[in-house]
C-alpha positions in Angstrom: 6.6 17.3 5.5 7.5 16.9 9.2 8.8 20.2 10.5 10.8 18.8 13.4 11.3 15.4 15.2 13.6 15.5 18.2 14.7 12.4 20.2 16.3 12.6 23.6 17.2 10.0 26.3 17.9 10.2 30.0 21.4 9.1 31.2 20.2 5.7 32.2 18.9 4.8 28.8 15.7 3.5 30.4 13.5 6.3 29.2 13.5 8.4 26.0 11.5 11.3 24.7 10.3 12.3 21.2 8.8 15.7 20.2 7.1 15.9 16.9 6.2 19.4 15.6 4.4 20.4 12.4 3.2 17.7 10.0 3.7 14.1 11.1 4.2 11.2 8.7 2.3 8.0 8.8 4.1 5.1 10.4 3.9 1.4 9.6 2.2 -1.0 12.0 4.7 -1.8 14.8 5.0 -2.5 18.5 7.5 -1.7 21.3 9.0 -3.7 24.1 8.5 -0.5 26.2 5.5 1.4 27.6 4.7 4.4 25.3 2.9 7.4 26.8 2.2 10.6 24.9 0.3 13.9 24.9 -1.1 16.0 22.0 -0.3 19.7 22.5 -1.7 21.1 19.3 -3.6 19.9 16.2 -5.0 16.4 15.9 -3.5 13.0 15.6 -5.1 9.6 14.8 -3.7 6.5 16.6 -4.6 3.2 15.0 -4.9 0.2 17.4 -6.2 -3.3 16.9 -9.5 -2.2 18.4 -9.9 0.7 15.9 -8.7 4.3 15.4 -8.4 6.7 18.3 -8.9 10.4 17.5 -6.7 12.7 19.7 -6.9 16.4 20.1 -5.2 19.1 22.1 -4.8 18.0 25.8 -5.4 14.3 25.0 -2.9 11.8 26.4 -2.5 8.3 25.1 -1.2 4.9 26.3 0.4 2.2 24.2 1.3 -0.8 26.3 4.3 -3.0 25.5 3.8 -5.4 22.6 0.7 -3.6 21.4 0.5 -3.2 17.6 -0.2 0.3 16.5 0.3 2.8 13.7 0.0 6.6 13.2 -2.0 8.2 10.5 -0.4 11.2 8.8 -1.2 14.5 10.7 -0.9 18.1 9.8 0.2 21.2 11.7 0.4 20.1 15.3 2.6 18.9 18.1 2.7 15.8 20.2 5.2 14.5 22.7 6.1 10.9 23.6 7.8 9.2 26.5 9.1 5.6 26.1 9.7 3.8 29.4 11.9 0.7 29.3 10.8 -2.7 30.6 12.9 -2.4 33.8 10.7 0.5 35.0 7.4 -1.3 34.6 7.0 -3.6 37.6 5.1 -6.3 35.7 2.1 -4.0 35.4 -0.5 -4.0 32.6 -2.4 -1.2 30.9 -5.2 -0.8 28.4 -4.3 1.0 25.2 -6.2 4.2 24.3 -6.7 7.8 25.3 -6.3 9.5 28.7 -7.9 12.8 29.6 -6.9 13.8 33.1 -5.2 17.0 34.5 -3.1 15.1 37.2 -1.8 12.7 34.6 -0.9 15.6 32.3 1.0 17.3 35.0 3.0 14.1 35.8 3.7 13.6 32.1 4.9 17.2 31.7 7.3 17.0 34.7 8.8 13.7 33.4 9.1 14.9 29.8 10.8 18.1 30.8 13.4 16.2 32.8 14.2 13.8 30.0 14.2 16.3 27.2 16.8 18.5 29.0 19.0 15.4 29.4 18.7 15.1 33.2 18.3 11.8 35.0 14.6 11.0 35.6 14.1 10.9 39.3 12.5 7.7 40.4 9.7 9.6 42.2 8.8 11.2 38.9 8.7 7.9 37.0 6.7 6.3 39.8 4.3 9.2 39.8 3.7 9.0 36.1 3.3 5.2 36.2 1.0 5.5 39.2 -1.3 8.0 37.4 -1.3 5.8 34.3 -2.2 2.7 36.2 -5.0 4.6 38.0 -6.6 5.6 34.7 -5.6 2.8 32.3 -4.6 -0.1 34.5 -5.7 -3.5 33.3 -5.7 -7.1 34.5 -2.8 -9.5 33.7 -2.6 -9.2 29.9 -0.4 -12.2 29.3 -1.9 -14.7 26.9 -1.7 -18.5 26.7 0.0 -18.8 23.3 0.6 -22.2 21.7 4.1 -23.5 21.6 4.6 -23.3 17.8 3.6 -19.6 17.7 5.9 -18.8 20.7 8.7 -20.5 18.9 8.0 -18.7 15.6 8.0 -15.3 17.5 11.3 -16.2 19.1 12.8 -17.2 15.7 11.4 -14.1 14.0 13.3 -11.7 16.3 16.6 -13.7 16.4 19.3 -13.9 13.8 18.5 -10.4 12.6 21.3 -10.5 10.0 19.6 -13.3 8.1 16.7 -13.2 5.6 13.4 -14.4 7.0 12.2 -17.4 5.0 8.5 -18.0 5.9 8.5 -21.5 4.4 11.5 -22.5 6.4 10.2 -20.9 9.6 6.9 -22.8 9.1 8.7 -26.1 8.6 10.6 -25.6 11.9 7.5 -24.9 13.9 5.4 -27.7 12.2 2.8 -25.5 10.4 2.1 -24.7 6.8 3.3 -21.2 5.6 -0.3 -20.1 5.1 -1.5 -21.2 8.6 1.6 -19.8 10.3 1.1 -16.4 8.7 -2.6 -16.3 9.5 -2.3 -17.6 13.1 0.8 -15.5 13.8 -0.9 -12.3 12.8 -4.0 -13.2 14.6 -2.0 -13.8 17.8 0.6 -11.1 17.7 -1.0 -8.4 15.5 2.0 -8.3 13.3 3.6 -10.7 10.7 6.9 -12.5 11.3 8.5 -10.2 8.7 7.3 -7.1 10.6 8.7 -8.5 13.9 12.0 -9.3 12.2 12.2 -5.7 10.9 11.5 -4.3 14.3 14.2 -6.5 15.8 16.7 -5.4 13.1 16.1 -1.7 13.8 16.2 -2.2 17.5 19.6 -4.0 17.3 20.9 -1.4 14.8 20.1 1.4 17.3 22.0 -0.4 20.0 25.0 -0.8 17.7 25.0 2.8 16.7 24.9 4.0 20.3 27.9 1.7 20.9 29.8 3.6 18.2 29.2 1.4 15.1 29.0 3.3 11.9 25.7 3.4 10.2 26.9 1.4 7.2 28.3 -1.3 9.5 25.1 -1.4 11.6 23.1 -1.8 8.4 25.2 -4.7 7.3 25.2 -6.3 10.7 21.4 -6.3 10.8 20.7 -7.8 7.4 19.8 -4.7 5.3 20.7 -4.9 1.6 22.5 -1.5 1.8 22.7 1.7 3.8 20.0 3.4 1.8 17.5 0.6 2.5 18.4 0.7 6.2 18.0 4.5 6.3 14.5 4.4 4.6 13.3 1.8 7.1 14.8 3.6 10.0 13.2 6.9 9.0 9.8 5.4 8.4 9.7 4.2 12.0 11.7 6.8 13.9 10.8 9.9 11.9 14.4 11.0 11.3 17.4 9.4 9.5 19.8 7.2 11.6 22.6 9.8 11.6 20.3 12.6 12.9 18.8 10.2 15.5 22.3 9.4 16.8 23.3 13.0 17.1 20.2 13.8 19.0 20.5 10.8 21.4 24.2 10.6 22.1 25.0 13.8 24.0 22.8 13.1 27.0 24.0 9.5 27.1 27.7 10.5 26.7 27.7 13.5 29.0 25.4 12.1 31.7 23.5 15.3 32.0 
């Protein structure tokens, strides 16, 4: 069982932090629109990437670029911390996913994490310092891919209309592919299935609604979940805590502007 998962956000909402102490649960494969940076403080964690598993130990940092599929294996008795930097901070840069082992990067991460976790605004200099160190160590060439139109359309449809059930047969018909070929090509291109992208979009929109004051039950209904318990299970699998606890952790800094 996870001993403690704590989410925080800076007052701008552009950067958030997560601290996981004790045992960590496995997560499903997923991706973020943001840049995810993290550091293992104690114990060992295994990060699964499309290129294979990455074993992380104490002092190891990690980089998960935007739109990179990944999953975490269950871990025991440790601690790791994560910073999630929103798209508006990223300056159209690109990074390679994997481990980072560098003292200067660790110092920049620690400074940024401490500011966010205490609810203060992240100074632009701190964000730029961390991004600069990350680019120095894990920078990559332009990672944008030439994706065929039907697959771009399928991705767009998968993340829209989050309140509706995803019908793979109907989606395939709209983009001019068979369901079998759409599923196979979509996963080969994006690393996730249309259903996995739809679930991500639902949870992302639900988090926005909750921060705006929507009740958890109404957020679940508005994003197409069968009921609140179904929503809470999906939310916890991805975020590590139930939606109510997440809201209580995130809201104070956003509301008080600390």
